[in-house]
C-alpha positions in Angstrom: -12.5 -43.3 49.0 -13.6 -45.4 51.9 -17.2 -44.3 51.3 -17.0 -45.4 47.7 -15.5 -48.7 48.8 -18.2 -49.2 51.4 -20.9 -48.7 48.8 -19.4 -51.2 46.5 -18.0 -48.7 43.9 -15.0 -49.8 41.9 -11.8 -48.1 43.3 -10.4 -47.5 39.8 -13.6 -45.8 38.7 -13.5 -43.5 41.8 -9.9 -42.6 41.1 -10.7 -41.8 37.5 -13.6 -39.5 38.6 -11.3 -37.7 41.1 -8.7 -37.2 38.3 -11.3 -35.8 35.9 -12.6 -33.4 38.6 -9.1 -32.2 39.3 -8.3 -31.7 35.6 -11.5 -29.8 35.1 -10.8 -27.6 38.1 -7.2 -26.8 37.1 -8.4 -26.2 33.5 -11.0 -23.7 34.7 -8.4 -22.0 36.8 -5.9 -21.8 33.9 -8.6 -20.4 31.6 -9.6 -17.8 34.1 -5.9 -16.8 34.7 -5.3 -16.6 30.9 -8.0 -13.9 30.6 -6.2 -11.7 33.2 -4.1 -9.3 31.1 -1.4 -7.0 32.4 -0.7 -3.7 30.5 3.0 -2.8 29.9 4.2 0.7 30.6 4.8 1.5 26.9 1.4 0.3 25.8 -2.3 1.1 26.3 -4.7 -1.8 26.9 -8.0 -1.3 25.1 -10.9 -3.5 26.2 -13.9 -3.5 23.9 -17.2 -5.3 23.8 -19.6 -5.0 26.8 -17.7 -2.6 29.0 -20.5 -0.8 30.9 -22.0 2.6 30.5 -20.6 6.2 30.9 -21.8 8.8 33.5 -24.4 10.1 31.0 -25.9 6.6 30.8 -24.8 5.8 27.2 -23.0 2.6 26.3 -19.2 2.9 26.3 -17.4 1.8 23.1 -14.2 0.8 25.0 -12.2 0.9 28.2 -8.6 2.1 28.2 -5.9 1.3 30.7 -2.3 2.7 30.9 -0.5 0.4 33.4 -2.1 -2.0 35.8 -4.1 -5.1 34.8 -7.7 -6.1 34.0 -9.8 -9.3 33.7 -11.1 -9.9 30.2 -14.5 -11.6 30.4 -14.7 -14.5 27.9 -17.1 -14.3 24.9 -18.5 -10.7 25.7 -15.1 -8.9 25.8 -11.9 -8.7 23.8 -8.8 -6.6 23.9 -6.0 -5.0 21.8 -2.9 -2.9 22.6 -2.0 0.6 21.4 1.8 1.3 21.2 3.1 4.4 22.9 6.4 4.4 21.0 7.1 8.0 19.5 6.6 8.4 15.8 9.0 10.6 13.8 7.3 12.3 10.9 9.2 14.4 8.3 7.1 17.3 6.9 8.9 18.8 3.9 6.7 21.9 3.4 7.2 23.7 0.1 5.8 27.0 -1.3 3.9 27.9 1.9 2.2 31.3 1.6 3.1 33.8 4.4 1.1 36.8 5.5 3.2 39.0 3.1 2.2 36.7 0.2 5.7 35.4 -0.1 6.2 31.7 -0.6 8.7 30.0 1.7 10.0 26.5 2.3 9.9 25.2 5.9 11.3 21.6 6.1 10.7 20.3 9.6 10.4 17.1 11.6 7.7 16.4 14.1 7.7 13.7 16.9 4.3 12.6 17.9 2.9 9.7 20.0 -0.4 8.4 21.3 -1.6 10.5 24.2 -2.3 9.1 27.7 -4.7 11.9 28.8 -8.1 10.5 30.0 -10.2 12.2 27.3 -7.7 11.9 24.5 -6.9 8.3 25.0 -10.5 7.4 24.3 -10.2 9.2 20.9 -7.1 7.1 20.1 -9.0 3.9 21.0 -11.9 4.9 18.7 -9.8 6.2 15.7 -6.4 4.5 15.8 -7.1 0.9 17.1 -6.1 -1.6 14.4 -4.2 0.9 12.2 -0.7 0.1 11.1 2.3 2.4 11.8 2.3 3.7 8.2 -1.4 4.6 8.3 -1.0 6.5 11.6 1.9 8.4 10.1 0.0 9.3 6.9 -3.0 10.5 9.0 -0.8 12.6 11.3 1.2 14.0 8.4 -1.9 15.4 6.7 -2.8 17.2 9.9 0.7 18.6 10.3 0.9 19.9 6.7 -2.4 21.7 7.1 -1.7 23.3 10.5 1.8 24.3 9.5 0.5 26.1 6.4 -2.1 27.8 8.6 0.4 29.1 11.1 2.8 30.4 8.4 -0.2 32.3 6.7 -0.7 34.3 9.9 2.9 35.4 10.4 5.4 37.6 8.7 8.7 36.2 7.4 10.6 38.4 9.9 8.7 36.9 12.8 9.3 33.3 11.5 13.0 33.9 10.8 14.0 35.9 13.9 11.5 34.8 16.6 11.6 31.1 16.3 10.2 30.5 19.8 7.0 32.4 18.9 6.7 30.4 15.6 7.3 27.0 17.3 4.8 27.9 20.1 2.1 28.8 17.5 2.8 25.6 15.6 2.6 23.5 18.8 -0.7 25.1 19.9 -2.4 24.6 16.6 -1.0 21.1 15.9 -1.6 19.9 19.5 -5.3 20.8 19.4 -5.9 18.9 16.1 -3.8 15.9 17.0 -5.9 15.4 20.2 -9.0 14.8 18.0 -7.5 11.5 16.8 -5.8 10.6 20.1 -2.2 11.9 19.4 0.0 14.4 21.2 2.9 16.5 20.0 6.2 15.6 21.6 8.8 17.7 19.7 9.0 20.1 16.7 12.3 20.7 14.9 12.5 23.2 12.1 15.7 22.5 10.2 15.9 25.5 7.8 13.7 28.3 6.3 14.2 29.5 2.7 12.3 31.3 0.0 12.6 31.5 -3.8 12.6 35.3 -3.9 15.7 35.7 -1.7 13.9 37.8 0.9 15.3 35.9 3.9 18.8 36.0 2.5 18.5 39.8 2.0 17.3 40.1 5.7 20.4 38.2 6.7 22.7 40.4 4.7 21.0 43.5 6.2 21.5 42.2 9.8 25.1 41.3 9.1 25.9 44.8 7.7 24.2 46.4 10.7 26.2 44.3 13.1 29.4 45.2 11.4 28.6 48.9 11.5 27.7 48.7 15.2 31.0 46.9 15.9 33.0 49.5 14.1 31.2 52.3 16.0 31.9 50.6 19.3 35.6 50.2 18.5 35.8 53.9 17.6 34.2 54.9 20.9 36.5 52.7 22.9 39.5 54.2 21.1 38.3 57.6 21.9 37.8 56.8 25.6 41.2 55.2 25.8 42.9 58.3 24.4 41.1 60.6 26.8 41.9 58.4 29.7 45.5 58.2 28.8 45.8 62.0 28.6 44.1 62.4 32.0 46.4 59.8 33.5 49.5 61.6 32.2 48.3 64.8 33.6 47.7 63.3 37.1 51.0 61.6 36.9 52.8 64.9 36.2 51.1 66.7 39.1 51.7 63.8 41.5 55.4 63.6 40.4 55.9 67.3 40.9 54.4 67.2 44.4 56.4 64.1 45.3 59.7 65.4 44.0 59.6 68.2 46.5 59.2 65.7 49.4 61.5 63.0 48.0 64.6 65.1 47.4 65.6 65.1 51.1 65.5 61.3 51.5 66.3 60.2 48.0 69.6 58.7 48.8 68.3 56.8 51.8 65.3 55.5 49.9 67.2 54.2 46.9 68.4 51.1 48.8 64.9 50.4 50.1 63.4 51.0 46.6 65.9 48.7 45.0 65.2 45.9 47.6 61.4 46.4 47.3 61.6 46.4 43.5 63.6 43.1 43.5 61.1 41.4 45.8 58.2 42.7 43.8 59.7 41.4 40.5 60.4 38.0 42.1 56.9 37.6 43.5 55.4 38.8 40.2 57.4 36.3 38.3 56.4 33.5 40.6 52.7 34.5 40.5 52.8 34.8 36.8 54.3 31.4 36.5 51.6 29.8 38.7 48.9 31.6 36.9 50.1 30.6 33.4 50.4 26.9 34.6 47.0 26.9 36.1 45.5 28.5 33.1 47.0 25.9 30.8 45.8 23.1 33.0 42.3 24.4 33.1 42.2 25.1 29.4 43.4 21.5 28.7 40.7 20.1 31.0 38.0 22.3 29.4 39.0 21.2 25.9 39.0 17.5 27.0 35.5 17.8 28.5 34.2 19.7 25.4 35.6 17.0 23.1 34.0 14.3 25.2 30.6 16.0 25.2 30.8 16.6 21.4 31.7 12.9 20.8 28.7 11.8 23.0 26.4 14.2 21.2 27.5 13.1 17.7 27.1 9.4 18.7 23.5 10.0 19.9 22.7 12.1 16.9 24.0 9.3 14.6 21.9 6.7 16.4 18.8 8.9 16.1 19.4 9.6 12.4 19.9 5.9 11.8 16.7 4.9 13.6 14.8 7.7 11.8 16.0 6.5 8.4 15.2 2.9 9.2 11.7 3.9 10.3 11.0 6.1 7.3 12.5 3.9 4.5 12.8 0.3 5.5 9.3 0.0 7.1 7.8 1.8 4.1 9.7 -0.4 1.6 8.6 -3.6 3.4 4.9 -2.5 3.4 5.1 -1.7 -0.4 6.9 -5.0 -1.1 4.2 -7.0 0.8 1.4 -5.1 -1.0 2.9 -5.9 -4.4 3.4 -9.6 -3.5 -0.2 -9.9 -2.3 -1.6 -8.2 -5.4 0.5 -10.5 -7.7 -0.6 -13.6 -5.8 -4.2 -12.5 -6.1 -3.9 -12.0 -9.9 -2.2 -15.3 -10.3 -4.8 -17.2 -8.3 -7.6 -15.4 -10.2 -6.0 -16.4 -13.6 -5.6 -20.0 -12.4 -9.2 -20.3 -11.3 -10.5 -18.7 -14.5 -8.4 -21.1 -16.7 -9.6 -24.1 -14.5 -13.2 -23.0 -15.0 -12.8 -22.7 -18.8 -11.1 -26.1 -19.0 -13.9 -27.7 -16.9 -16.6 -26.1 -19.2 -14.8 -27.3 -22.4 -14.4 -30.8 -21.0 -18.1 -30.9 -19.9 -19.3 -29.7 -23.4 -17.1 -32.2 -25.3 -18.1 -35.0 -22.9 -21.8 -34.2 -23.5 -21.2 -34.2 -27.3 -19.4 -37.5 -27.2 -22.2 -39.1 -25.1 -24.8 -37.7 -27.6 -22.8 -39.1 -30.6 -22.3 -42.4 -28.8 -26.1 -42.7 -28.2 -26.9 -41.9 -31.8 -24.5 -44.5 -33.1 -25.8 -47.1 -30.6 -29.4 -46.5 -31.7 -28.4 -46.7 -35.5 -26.5 -49.9 -34.8 -29.5 -51.4 -33.0 -31.8 -50.4 -35.8 -29.5 -51.9 -38.4 -29.3 -55.1 -36.4 -33.1 -55.3 -36.3 -33.3 -54.9 -40.1 -30.7 -57.7 -40.6 -32.8 -59.9 -38.3 -35.9 -59.1 -40.3 -34.1 -60.1 -43.5 -33.3 -63.5 -42.0 -29.6 -62.7 -41.4 -29.0 -61.8 -45.1 -27.0 -58.7 -45.1 -27.6 -58.0 -48.8 -31.2 -58.5 -48.3 -31.2 -56.0 -45.4 -29.4 -53.5 -47.6 -31.9 -54.0 -50.4 -34.7 -53.5 -47.8 -33.1 -50.2 -46.7 -32.6 -49.0 -50.3 -36.2 -50.1 -51.2 -37.4 -48.0 -48.2 -35.5 -45.0 -49.6 -36.6 -45.7 -53.3 -39.4 -43.2 -53.1 -37.1 -40.5 -51.9 -34.5 -41.3 -54.6 -37.1 -41.0 -57.4 -38.3 -37.8 -55.8 -34.8 -36.4 -55.9 -34.6 -37.3 -59.7 -37.9 -35.6 -60.4 -36.9 -32.6 -58.3 -34.0 -32.0 -60.6 -36.3 -30.9 -63.5 -39.5 -30.0 -61.5 -38.4 -26.4 -60.9 -37.2 -25.9 -64.5 -39.3 -23.1 -65.9 -39.5 -22.8 -69.7 -41.1 -19.5 -70.5 -40.7 -19.8 -74.2 -38.9 -21.8 -76.8 -37.9 -20.4 -80.1 -37.8 -23.0 -82.8 -35.4 -22.3 -85.6 -35.9 -25.6 -87.4 -39.4 -26.8 -87.6 -38.6 -29.8 -89.8 -38.2 -33.4 -88.7 -34.8 -34.9 -88.2 -33.6 -38.3 -89.3 -35.6 -40.1 -86.5 -38.7 -38.3 -87.4 -38.7 -36.0 -84.4 -38.9 -32.3 -84.4 -36.2 -30.1 -82.9 -38.3 -29.3 -79.8 -39.1 -32.9 -79.1 -35.5 -33.9 -79.5 -34.5 -31.2 -77.0 -36.9 -32.4 -74.3 -36.0 -36.0 -74.9 -32.3 -35.3 -74.5 -33.1 -33.3 -71.3 -34.9 -36.3 -69.7 -32.2 -38.7 -70.8 -29.6 -36.5 -69.0 -31.0 -37.8 -65.7 -29.2 -41.1 -64.6 -31.6 -44.1 -64.8 -32.5 -45.9 -61.6 -30.6 -49.1 -62.6 -27.4 -47.0 -63.1 -27.8 -45.5 -59.6 -28.0 -49.0 -58.1 -24.9 -50.1 -60.0 -23.0 -47.0 -58.9 -23.7 -48.1 -55.3 -22.5 -51.7 -56.1 -26.0 -53.1 -56.0 -28.5 -54.5 -58.6 -32.3 -53.9 -58.8 -34.7 -56.8 -58.1 -35.9 -58.6 -61.2 -39.3 -57.1 -60.8 -37.8 -53.6 -61.3 -35.0 -54.6 -63.7 -36.7 -53.9 -67.0 -35.5 -52.0 -70.0 -37.1 -48.5 -70.3 -39.5 -48.1 -73.2 -39.7 -45.2 -75.4 -42.6 -43.0 -74.5 -44.1 -40.1 -76.3 -43.7 -36.8 -74.6 -46.3 -34.1 -75.3 -45.1 -30.7 -74.6 -47.1 -27.6 -75.3 -44.8 -24.9 -76.4 -45.9 -21.3 -76.3 -44.3 -19.5 -79.2 -44.2 -15.8 -78.9 -43.6 -13.6 -81.8 
């Protein structure tokens, strides 16, 4: 600042320059920091644009990061996120053909998500970036339907129904390999039930139940037999032992009775006490086990209800919102198109009517100007101007009168009365004379228009002889 002052620079100008430099510096820092993007743990950061080359030397389409952060270069790079939230897809497979040519229904539910494997994550960036949740679900559902049908076609119904682990393993292997091609991975498979229209699976269940009942009956009979044999052997051993003990016990029977009685009393007392403690402990443990079981079942049912609720909301509400938005957009587009078409038609009609009006206006202006000139030529006399206009049209009016009979063709005239009438005219001459008189005279035409002929033209018509050559055919 001192240097500026020593050079004679205005202090306020120097302060303004410093403020501008500071603002530009901090703006550049903020712009740089705004391009530094952090990737959350539940998303994948996809950077596209100019992102370098691969090991083979070809240009890379995108760069994917799961976790961490990266600097997005302005202008030449941009970014988007891929959501790693699991997607639940219901596959209600009907009439799938098994290896035995029996059609079965296998309703199931698959849980998939975008994979984070290095090779598969690139497929997700190339094929799923920018797609909505419904579009990803539809794409994955098509793959799941096809692979599930393929696995069922390679297995028997017995294997599918009894060996569920093998069936689910085959489904997981086939589905996983196909989902990786579009960047997805299989998280869980849950087959709810398997049924068929022919009743084959139900018959297998009845057969297994009957076999289990027969095996149980056979086991009970064998146990009864073993018990009877053991009881007989025990009774035999008892008798032998009693007989051998009787010979030794006769001598001290009287002395042993007191000891036996005391021992028996102590034994019964201790057995009763032990039995009481055992029953009490058993009841306590049973109560605790039931309490823990009920608590676990309650927790499991709560979690299942939450999961079912979330699944129904994802399947129905989201789909309904998408359909509703699509219908609204289509209706708005149709309405806007109709409004524009009506506006265009109205503008065209208005322009055409405006052009016609301008043309008519110009014609009337020109006619009015011409009439004004005629009046000026007549010295301001309107009647004189009208007579000038009619005189100008006189030739055309006479031509119209002549035209009325000019095209009249008389091929032949048959005369029935060749004598003369009272005026001395023949019938033919009277016919032609009457025909000519039927045309209105020129003076009458002027009088119909409210005018009168000039004196030079206002003369009485004279009778003229009309010669007509008549061809008489026999």
